[in-house]
C-alpha positions in Angstrom: 57.1 203.0 111.1 55.4 201.7 108.0 56.4 198.3 106.6 58.4 198.0 103.4 56.9 196.3 100.4 59.2 193.3 101.1 57.8 193.0 104.6 54.2 193.1 103.3 54.9 190.3 100.8 56.7 188.2 103.4 53.9 188.7 105.9 51.3 187.6 103.3 53.4 184.5 102.4 54.0 183.7 106.0 50.3 183.9 106.8 49.5 181.5 104.0 52.2 179.1 105.0 51.4 179.1 108.7 47.6 179.1 108.5 47.0 177.2 105.2 44.5 178.0 102.5 42.5 181.1 103.2 40.0 183.5 101.6 41.0 187.1 101.0 39.3 188.5 104.1 41.2 186.2 106.4 44.5 187.0 104.7 43.9 190.7 105.3 43.5 190.0 109.0 46.5 187.7 109.3 48.9 189.8 107.2 47.5 193.1 108.6 47.0 194.8 105.3 44.1 196.4 103.6 42.0 194.8 100.8 43.3 197.0 98.0 46.9 196.3 98.9 46.1 192.6 99.2 44.7 192.5 95.6 48.0 193.9 94.3 50.1 191.6 96.5 48.2 188.4 95.5 48.4 189.3 91.8 52.2 189.7 92.0 52.6 186.5 94.0 50.4 184.5 91.6 52.3 185.9 88.7 55.6 184.6 90.3 54.1 181.2 91.1 54.3 181.8 94.9 50.5 181.6 95.5 47.8 179.4 93.9 44.2 180.3 93.6 41.8 177.4 94.2 38.0 177.3 93.7 35.8 175.5 96.2 32.1 174.9 96.3 29.7 177.7 95.4 32.5 179.7 93.7 34.4 180.4 96.9 38.1 181.1 96.2 40.9 180.3 98.6 44.6 181.1 98.2 47.5 178.8 99.2 51.2 179.1 99.2 53.1 177.0 96.7 56.2 174.8 97.6 58.3 177.5 96.0 56.9 180.1 98.5 57.7 177.7 101.4 61.3 177.3 100.1 61.7 181.1 99.8 60.5 181.7 103.4 62.7 179.0 104.7 65.7 180.6 102.9 64.8 184.0 104.2 64.6 182.7 107.8 68.0 181.1 107.3 69.4 184.3 106.0 68.0 186.2 109.0 69.7 183.7 111.4 73.0 184.3 109.7 72.7 188.1 109.6 71.4 188.6 113.1 72.8 185.5 114.8 69.3 184.8 116.3 66.4 182.5 115.4 64.1 185.5 115.3 63.0 187.5 112.3 64.9 190.7 111.5 61.8 192.9 112.2 59.7 192.8 115.3 56.1 192.1 114.4 53.0 190.7 116.2 52.4 187.0 116.0 50.4 186.0 112.9 48.6 183.2 114.8 47.0 185.5 117.3 43.2 185.1 117.5 41.1 187.6 115.5 
């Protein structure tokens, strides 16, 4: 079953929160999305101040979650606990921290 748009956005934010600043390629692996989808997702998240773009040496760009994004994920997890009565997310998905 394909993921909803909300699940894709949450997976992207969760990858950035759990793994810290990452380049686009790493985000695609952790969030399990393709590059063209990631470009759209990052643009939307940047527009809503949920993701920041930082330039490193040699024009390398990394993306990081903002405090607002961390708060939203925390609120979402709390809502999932209330709705499901469990500490687990509402959807079953593979662990983001699995080795690539």
